[in-house]
C-alpha positions as CSV (number, residue, x, y, z in Angstrom):
1,X,87.6,61.6,147.4
2,X,88.6,65.0,148.5
3,X,88.8,68.4,146.9
4,X,91.6,67.3,144.7
5,X,89.4,64.7,143.0
6,X,86.6,67.3,142.5
7,X,89.1,69.7,140.8
8,X,90.4,66.9,138.5
9,X,86.9,65.8,137.7
10,X,85.9,69.4,136.4
11,X,89.0,70.0,134.4
12,X,87.7,68.4,131.2
13,X,84.5,70.5,131.6
14,X,86.5,73.7,131.9
15,X,88.6,72.8,128.9
16,X,85.4,72.1,126.9
17,X,83.9,75.4,127.9
18,X,87.1,77.3,127.0
19,X,87.1,75.5,123.6
20,X,83.5,76.6,123.0
21,X,84.3,80.2,123.9
22,X,87.3,80.2,121.4
23,X,84.9,78.7,118.7
24,X,82.2,81.4,119.4
25,X,84.9,84.2,119.4
26,X,86.0,83.0,116.0
27,X,82.5,82.9,114.6
28,X,81.5,86.3,115.9
29,X,84.7,88.0,114.8
30,X,83.9,90.4,112.0
31,X,84.9,89.0,108.7
32,X,86.4,91.1,106.0
33,X,86.8,90.7,102.3
34,X,88.9,92.7,99.9
35,X,88.3,93.6,96.3
36,X,90.9,95.2,94.1
37,X,89.8,97.1,91.0
38,X,93.0,97.8,89.0
39,X,91.7,100.8,87.0
40,X,91.0,104.4,87.6
41,X,87.3,104.7,88.0
42,X,85.3,107.7,86.5
43,X,84.5,110.6,88.9
44,X,81.5,112.9,89.1
45,X,82.8,115.3,86.5
46,X,83.0,112.4,83.9
47,X,79.5,111.4,84.8
48,X,78.2,114.9,84.4
49,X,79.9,115.3,81.1
50,X,78.3,112.0,80.0
51,X,74.9,113.2,81.0
52,X,75.4,116.4,79.0
53,X,76.8,114.6,76.0
54,X,74.1,112.1,75.0
55,X,70.8,111.1,76.5
56,X,71.9,107.6,77.4
57,X,75.6,108.0,77.8
58,X,75.6,108.4,81.7
59,X,73.4,105.3,82.0
60,X,75.9,103.4,79.8
61,X,78.8,104.6,81.9
62,X,77.1,103.5,85.2
63,X,76.1,100.2,83.7
64,X,79.6,99.6,82.4
65,X,81.4,100.3,85.7
66,X,78.8,98.4,87.8
67,X,79.4,95.4,85.6
68,X,83.2,95.7,86.0
69,X,82.9,95.8,89.7
70,X,80.5,92.8,89.7
71,X,82.8,90.9,87.4
72,X,85.8,91.6,89.5
73,X,84.0,90.6,92.7
74,X,83.0,87.3,91.2
75,X,86.5,86.7,89.6
76,X,88.2,87.4,92.9
77,X,86.0,85.1,94.8
78,X,84.1,87.4,97.2
79,X,81.4,85.6,99.1
80,X,77.9,86.8,100.1
81,X,78.0,88.8,103.4
82,X,76.5,86.8,106.3
83,X,76.3,89.5,109.1
84,X,74.9,92.9,108.5
85,X,75.4,95.8,108.5
86,X,78.7,96.2,106.8
87,X,81.2,99.0,106.6
88,X,82.7,99.5,103.2
89,X,86.1,101.1,103.0
90,X,87.6,102.3,99.6
91,X,91.2,103.2,99.3
92,X,91.4,105.3,96.2
93,X,94.9,105.2,94.4
94,X,95.1,108.0,91.8
95,X,97.6,108.8,89.2
96,X,98.1,112.3,90.7
97,X,96.3,114.8,92.9
98,X,94.4,116.5,90.2
99,X,90.9,115.2,91.0
100,X,89.1,116.5,94.1
101,X,88.3,113.8,96.7
102,X,84.6,114.2,96.3
103,X,84.9,113.8,92.5
104,X,86.9,110.6,93.0
105,X,84.6,109.2,95.7
106,X,81.5,109.6,93.5
107,X,82.5,106.1,92.0
108,X,81.3,104.6,95.4
109,X,78.0,104.4,93.6
110,X,79.4,102.0,91.1
111,X,81.2,100.0,93.7
112,X,78.2,99.4,95.9
113,X,75.9,98.7,92.9
114,X,78.5,96.2,91.6
115,X,78.7,94.4,94.9
116,X,75.0,94.2,94.9
117,X,74.9,92.9,91.3
118,X,77.5,90.3,92.2
119,X,75.4,89.1,95.3
120,X,78.1,90.2,97.8
121,X,75.7,92.5,99.5
122,X,71.9,92.3,99.5
123,X,71.4,96.0,99.2
124,X,73.2,99.3,99.5
125,X,70.5,100.7,101.8
126,X,71.2,101.9,105.3
127,X,70.0,98.5,106.8
128,X,72.8,96.7,105.0
129,X,75.6,99.4,104.8
130,X,76.3,101.1,108.1
131,X,79.1,103.2,107.0
132,X,81.5,104.3,104.3
133,X,85.2,105.1,104.9
134,X,87.7,106.4,102.4
135,X,91.4,106.9,101.9
136,X,93.0,108.9,99.1
137,X,96.5,108.1,97.9
138,X,98.8,108.7,94.8
139,X,100.3,105.8,92.9
140,X,101.1,106.9,89.4
141,X,102.2,103.3,88.3
142,X,99.2,101.5,89.6
143,X,96.0,103.5,90.0
144,X,93.3,101.4,91.5
145,X,90.5,101.1,94.2
146,X,91.0,98.7,97.1
147,X,87.5,97.9,98.5
148,X,87.3,96.3,102.0
149,X,84.0,95.0,103.2
150,X,83.9,94.4,106.9
151,X,80.8,92.5,108.3
152,X,79.3,93.3,111.7
153,X,80.2,91.0,114.5
154,X,77.2,89.2,116.0
């Protein structure tokens, strides 16, 4: 058998190796999940007002919004993260431009705590969350927060 026979004999092995590479690439590609919260979340000013209003009001506000995020995460079928750390991106759609972006972004606390309560992320500490990204938009007809969780590729 000459060289042609050797080439023919190795073709199935090369195909198998290529199939393994494709499978590994799919497995190691970062996975992302999206959560949509179809409400305008409270900002820092609302939280400060709650703290000043009544002793436990701010705690109730935090608990309420953390539970809403956790409920929506479960309802929308988010799964537990497999590969850490994650990057969490929040696209904040506001009714108008009245609130400052830092005031709006304060609700990230409720988002991360809700994801943790739902079992989507283990923790919101730096070992599990590598970064936060934001976008701020106006949609007067549909204020919402779109949360994208991107897992680290291995």
